[in-house]
C-alpha atoms as one frame of an Amber mdcrd trajectory, in Angstrom:
protein
 -45.861-175.291  46.850 -45.280-178.666  48.466 -47.738-181.229  47.086 -47.673
-184.913  47.812 -48.101-187.349  44.917 -51.590-188.668  44.348 -52.106-192.090
  45.888 -53.341-195.020  43.821 -56.638-194.881  45.690 -57.080-191.196  44.888
 -56.280-191.859  41.233 -58.811-194.704  41.168 -61.468-192.467  42.668 -60.731
-189.799  40.082 -60.769-192.245  37.177 -63.859-194.168  38.270 -65.776-191.030
  39.113 -64.873-189.076  35.983 -67.894-190.130  33.928 -70.281-189.744  36.845
 -68.853-186.351  37.727 -69.098-185.275  34.103 -72.769-186.211  33.932 -73.515
-184.503  37.244 -71.617-181.288  36.608 -71.856-180.808  32.846 -69.480-180.588
  29.911 -67.307-177.805  31.335 -66.446-179.854  34.415 -65.989-182.993  32.323
 -63.327-181.160  30.359 -61.556-180.263  33.604 -61.717-183.868  34.853 -60.309
-185.219  31.595 -57.564-182.584  31.657 -56.678-183.639  35.215 -56.421-187.293
  34.139 -54.151-186.239  31.265 -51.938-184.321  33.712 -51.753-187.378  35.984
 -50.721-189.542  33.024 -48.063-187.001  32.019 -46.738-186.835  35.571 -46.484
-190.636  35.774 -44.828-191.075  32.365 -42.363-193.823  31.529 -38.640-193.067
  31.545 -35.605-195.222  30.797 -33.403-195.771  33.841 -30.422-198.106  33.615
 -32.124-200.215  30.952 -35.439-200.399  32.829 -38.681-198.617  32.047 -39.788
-196.920  35.253 -42.284-194.297  36.402 -40.243-191.131  36.714 -42.586-189.598
  39.292 -43.009-192.587  41.630 -39.272-193.272  41.453 -38.418-189.585  42.001
 -36.089-189.798  39.002 -34.055-186.614  38.646 -33.723-186.928  34.877 -30.008
-187.605  34.911 -28.634-190.407  36.998 -30.420-191.115  40.255 -33.737-192.029
  41.789 -34.569-190.799  45.282 -36.918-193.766  45.714 -36.492-197.369  44.618
 -37.289-197.639  40.886 -40.996-198.304  40.327 -41.706-200.209  37.097 -43.960
-198.543  34.549 -46.904-198.764  34.349 -46.947-197.765  38.019 -49.931-198.406
  40.331 -51.402-195.004  39.442 -51.391-195.692  35.692 -52.616-199.251  36.266
 -55.523-197.836  38.244 -56.382-195.339  35.515 -56.262-198.139  32.943 -58.483
-200.559  34.898 -61.912-201.005  33.339 -64.650-199.550  35.500 -67.076-202.069
  36.918 -70.469-200.581  36.014 -72.289-202.859  38.504 -70.918-201.068  41.590
């Protein structure tokens, strides 16, 4: 299956809508949303690459010696978006 990485905007929508979606859909769906956020965090985990801490997923790090993309520092835009506090006034 060929899936494209989640964009920062998609991650922000997921993170900011998690609580609202949980309230609207109930505990079972909230569990699924939280599990999805955990999978996103695991996918965008920090790895050491040539003395730098980078996002293995965004950098397409192969786990041995090369990145298919330019190294993206960790926390990457996706993790930064998940970590941003939600503005409750919007």
